[in-house]
C-alpha positions as CSV (number, residue, x, y, z in Angstrom):
1,M,-181.2,-152.7,251.5
2,R,-183.3,-151.2,248.7
3,E,-182.6,-147.7,250.0
4,I,-178.8,-148.3,249.8
5,F,-179.1,-149.3,246.1
6,Y,-181.3,-146.3,245.4
7,M,-178.8,-144.0,247.0
8,L,-176.0,-145.6,245.1
9,A,-177.9,-145.3,241.8
10,V,-178.7,-141.6,242.5
11,L,-175.1,-140.9,243.6
12,S,-173.8,-142.6,240.4
13,M,-176.1,-140.5,238.2
14,I,-174.9,-137.3,239.9
15,C,-171.2,-138.3,239.5
16,A,-171.7,-139.3,235.8
17,T,-173.6,-136.1,235.1
18,S,-171.0,-133.9,236.9
19,G,-168.2,-135.7,235.0
20,A,-169.9,-135.2,231.6
21,V,-170.5,-131.5,232.4
22,L,-166.8,-130.9,233.4
23,V,-165.5,-132.7,230.3
24,N,-167.7,-130.5,228.1
25,I,-166.7,-127.3,229.8
26,K,-163.1,-128.2,229.4
27,Q,-163.6,-128.9,225.7
28,A,-165.6,-125.7,225.2
29,T,-163.0,-123.5,227.0
30,K,-159.8,-125.1,225.7
31,D,-159.2,-122.6,222.8
32,R,-160.0,-119.7,225.0
33,I,-157.6,-120.8,227.7
34,E,-154.9,-121.4,225.1
35,Q,-155.4,-117.8,223.8
36,Q,-155.3,-116.3,227.3
37,V,-152.0,-118.1,228.0
38,L,-150.5,-116.9,224.7
39,T,-151.7,-113.4,225.3
40,Y,-150.9,-112.9,229.0
41,V,-148.3,-115.5,230.0
42,Q,-146.2,-116.3,227.0
43,G,-146.9,-113.1,225.0
44,P,-145.1,-110.6,227.1
45,A,-141.9,-112.7,227.4
46,L,-142.1,-113.6,223.7
47,L,-142.4,-110.0,222.6
48,T,-139.4,-109.1,224.8
49,V,-137.3,-111.8,223.4
50,L,-138.2,-111.2,219.8
51,K,-137.9,-107.4,219.8
52,F,-136.7,-106.8,216.3
53,R,-139.4,-108.3,214.1
54,D,-141.9,-107.3,211.4
55,N,-144.5,-110.0,212.1
56,D,-146.8,-111.3,214.9
57,P,-145.0,-114.4,216.2
58,I,-148.1,-115.5,218.1
59,A,-150.2,-115.5,214.9
60,D,-147.4,-117.1,212.8
61,R,-146.5,-119.8,215.3
62,V,-146.0,-123.4,213.9
63,K,-146.0,-126.6,215.8
64,I,-143.0,-128.8,215.0
65,G,-143.3,-132.1,216.8
66,D,-144.7,-131.1,220.1
67,V,-143.0,-127.7,220.3
68,N,-144.8,-124.4,219.5
69,V,-142.2,-122.4,217.5
70,F,-142.7,-118.7,217.3
71,P,-140.9,-117.2,214.3
72,A,-139.5,-113.7,214.1
73,M,-139.5,-112.3,210.6
74,K,-137.4,-109.3,209.6
75,D,-137.7,-107.9,206.0
76,G,-139.6,-111.1,205.0
77,K,-136.8,-113.4,206.2
78,L,-136.6,-115.6,209.2
79,A,-134.4,-113.9,211.7
80,G,-135.1,-115.9,214.9
81,V,-137.3,-118.4,216.6
82,A,-138.5,-118.7,220.2
83,F,-140.2,-121.4,222.2
84,E,-140.9,-122.1,225.9
85,T,-139.2,-124.8,228.0
86,F,-139.5,-125.7,231.6
87,A,-137.1,-126.9,234.3
88,P,-137.4,-127.5,238.0
89,G,-136.6,-124.6,240.3
90,Y,-136.7,-124.3,244.1
91,S,-140.5,-124.5,244.5
92,G,-141.8,-125.6,241.1
93,D,-141.1,-125.5,237.4
94,I,-139.7,-122.4,235.9
95,G,-141.0,-121.5,232.4
96,V,-138.5,-119.8,230.1
97,M,-139.2,-118.3,226.7
98,V,-135.9,-118.6,224.8
99,G,-135.2,-116.7,221.6
100,I,-132.5,-117.9,219.2
101,D,-131.0,-116.1,216.3
102,V,-131.1,-118.6,213.4
103,E,-128.4,-116.8,211.4
104,K,-125.8,-116.4,214.1
105,D,-126.8,-119.5,216.2
106,E,-126.8,-117.5,219.4
107,L,-129.4,-116.5,221.9
108,L,-131.5,-113.5,221.3
109,G,-132.5,-113.5,225.0
110,I,-134.8,-115.1,227.5
111,G,-138.0,-114.2,229.3
112,I,-139.4,-115.9,232.4
113,T,-143.0,-116.9,231.7
114,T,-144.0,-118.8,234.8
115,Q,-142.3,-119.3,238.2
116,T,-143.3,-120.0,241.8
117,E,-140.0,-119.1,243.4
118,T,-139.5,-117.4,246.8
119,P,-140.6,-113.8,246.6
120,G,-137.8,-111.3,246.9
121,L,-135.1,-114.0,246.4
122,G,-135.8,-116.6,243.7
123,T,-138.0,-114.2,241.8
124,R,-134.9,-112.1,241.1
125,I,-134.3,-114.5,238.1
126,M,-136.8,-112.2,236.4
127,E,-134.7,-109.1,236.8
128,L,-132.7,-107.7,233.9
129,A,-129.4,-108.1,235.8
130,F,-129.9,-111.9,235.4
131,T,-131.7,-112.3,232.2
132,T,-129.5,-110.0,230.1
133,Q,-126.6,-112.4,230.6
134,F,-128.2,-114.6,228.1
135,T,-128.5,-112.0,225.3
136,A,-126.1,-112.7,222.4
137,H,-124.8,-115.7,224.3
138,G,-123.5,-118.6,222.2
139,L,-125.2,-121.9,222.2
140,E,-122.2,-123.7,223.7
141,S,-121.1,-123.6,227.4
142,M,-124.4,-122.7,228.7
143,N,-123.9,-123.1,232.5
144,L,-123.4,-121.2,235.7
145,K,-119.9,-120.0,236.6
146,S,-119.9,-122.4,239.5
147,K,-120.2,-125.2,237.0
148,G,-117.7,-124.0,234.4
149,G,-119.9,-121.6,232.4
150,D,-120.1,-117.9,232.3
151,I,-123.6,-117.1,233.8
152,D,-123.6,-115.5,237.2
153,A,-126.2,-117.1,239.5
154,V,-128.6,-114.9,241.5
155,S,-127.0,-114.7,245.0
156,G,-129.1,-116.8,247.5
157,A,-131.2,-118.3,244.7
158,T,-129.0,-121.1,243.4
159,F,-131.9,-123.5,242.7
160,S,-133.8,-120.8,240.7
161,S,-130.7,-119.9,238.7
162,V,-129.9,-123.6,238.0
163,G,-133.5,-124.1,236.9
164,T,-133.4,-121.2,234.5
165,V,-130.1,-122.3,233.0
166,D,-131.4,-125.9,232.7
167,A,-134.5,-124.6,230.8
168,V,-132.3,-122.6,228.5
169,R,-130.0,-125.6,227.9
170,K,-133.1,-127.7,227.2
171,A,-134.2,-125.1,224.6
172,I,-130.8,-125.2,222.9
173,E,-131.1,-129.0,222.6
174,I,-134.6,-128.8,221.2
175,Y,-133.5,-126.1,218.7
176,Q,-130.5,-128.1,217.6
177,G,-132.8,-131.1,217.1
178,I,-135.5,-129.3,215.1
179,K,-133.2,-126.8,213.3
180,P,-133.5,-128.7,209.9
181,E,-137.3,-128.7,210.2
182,I,-137.2,-124.9,211.0
183,E,-135.1,-124.3,208.0
184,K,-137.4,-126.4,205.8
185,T,-140.5,-124.7,207.2
186,W,-139.2,-121.2,206.5
187,K,-136.9,-121.9,203.6
188,N,-138.6,-119.5,201.2
189,S,-138.4,-116.6,203.6
């Protein structure tokens, strides 16, 4: 009986030590991981969406509520913002970086940041033929043609197309909700 208590005590110490080490590693690498995501996941899509800018949107990002807002400055004035939203696709969440022109209240474009869709089929949501439909699109009537909108779905990838459009609609809702805060944050620009 004593041996069982000894083994339980040793096992408990090993588990507690392992847990403490993992928590400390996570804390120590948190900033590095965030920087890697900004640079290699969100960055390429962000720079594609906010093409016409004079600043570094990653360095100038501001957190409004729980949303990271990436500003695009042109000639010292706020021209657009971008942020990432997610919606379910066929085989997982689709991450979409959505750029919005703050003067015209229309989309600057979108970029897919993360997806686990079917290779060769659902992954076609990343192709220019699909993503360019969102450029200069108004904020109203964002939907697929099959649902009364004007966005053509990727043939054979309906769930992926719906997920992308849902993420864009979610971004539009977020933008409309935080627009006063955006204007207040960059009012002097």
